[in-house]
C-alpha positions as CSV (number, residue, x, y, z in Angstrom):
1,X,-0.7,66.6,-197.5
2,X,2.1,67.5,-195.1
3,X,1.5,69.6,-192.0
4,X,2.9,72.8,-193.5
5,X,0.6,72.6,-196.5
6,X,-2.4,71.9,-194.2
7,X,-1.6,74.8,-191.9
8,X,-1.1,77.1,-194.9
9,X,-4.5,76.0,-196.3
10,X,-6.3,76.5,-193.0
11,X,-4.6,79.9,-192.5
12,X,-5.5,81.0,-196.0
13,X,-9.1,79.9,-195.5
14,X,-9.4,81.9,-192.2
15,X,-7.8,84.9,-193.9
16,X,-10.3,84.7,-196.8
17,X,-13.2,84.7,-194.2
18,X,-11.7,87.7,-192.4
19,X,-11.0,85.8,-189.2
20,X,-7.3,86.7,-189.0
21,X,-7.7,90.3,-189.9
22,X,-6.2,92.7,-187.4
23,X,-6.7,96.5,-187.4
24,X,-3.9,98.6,-188.9
25,X,-3.6,100.5,-185.6
26,X,-3.0,97.3,-183.7
27,X,-0.5,96.0,-186.2
28,X,1.4,99.4,-186.2
29,X,1.5,99.5,-182.4
30,X,2.7,95.9,-182.3
31,X,5.5,96.6,-184.8
32,X,6.5,99.8,-183.0
33,X,6.6,97.9,-179.6
34,X,8.7,95.0,-181.1
35,X,11.2,97.4,-182.6
36,X,11.4,99.4,-179.3
37,X,12.1,96.1,-177.5
38,X,14.9,95.3,-179.9
39,X,16.4,98.7,-179.3
40,X,16.2,98.2,-175.5
41,X,17.7,94.8,-175.7
42,X,20.6,96.0,-177.9
43,X,21.3,98.7,-175.3
44,X,21.2,96.0,-172.6
45,X,23.6,93.9,-174.7
46,X,26.1,96.8,-174.9
47,X,25.9,97.3,-171.1
48,X,26.5,93.5,-170.6
49,X,29.4,93.6,-172.9
50,X,31.0,96.5,-171.0
51,X,30.3,94.8,-167.7
52,X,31.9,91.6,-168.9
53,X,34.9,93.4,-170.2
54,X,35.3,95.3,-166.9
55,X,34.7,92.4,-164.5
56,X,36.2,89.6,-166.6
57,X,36.5,86.4,-164.6
58,X,34.4,87.8,-161.7
59,X,31.3,87.5,-163.9
60,X,31.4,84.0,-165.3
61,X,28.0,84.2,-167.0
62,X,28.7,87.5,-168.7
63,X,29.4,86.1,-172.2
64,X,26.4,83.8,-172.0
65,X,24.3,86.8,-171.0
66,X,25.5,88.7,-174.0
67,X,24.9,85.8,-176.4
68,X,21.5,85.3,-175.0
69,X,20.5,89.0,-175.4
70,X,21.8,89.0,-179.0
71,X,19.8,85.9,-179.8
72,X,16.7,87.4,-178.2
73,X,17.1,90.7,-180.1
74,X,17.5,88.7,-183.4
75,X,14.3,86.7,-182.7
76,X,12.2,89.7,-181.8
77,X,13.4,91.6,-184.9
78,X,12.4,88.6,-187.0
79,X,9.0,88.6,-185.4
80,X,8.6,92.3,-186.1
81,X,9.5,91.9,-189.8
82,X,7.0,89.0,-190.1
83,X,4.3,91.1,-188.6
84,X,5.2,93.9,-191.0
85,X,4.8,91.4,-193.9
86,X,1.4,90.3,-192.6
87,X,0.3,93.9,-192.3
88,X,1.4,94.6,-195.8
89,X,-0.4,91.5,-197.1
90,X,-3.6,92.7,-195.4
91,X,-3.5,96.1,-197.0
């Protein structure tokens, strides 16, 4: 049995025993918070893009900052969608 299959088996067992269950209120709040963070990070990304455009060579890390913010936003959005899937499976 590979690691993924073992982890899936353990997680399914814990779920069957109700150990992994989270309240709907907690899940909803977590999803809302994650999506709010994505919105804030997207706004920060736009500001960083404008700043990089305006300052050009004076801000050597500007494009890396923008790329980093875009990646962070993408990862948080993925987490939010995964949490939504878990919530939907629990219901």
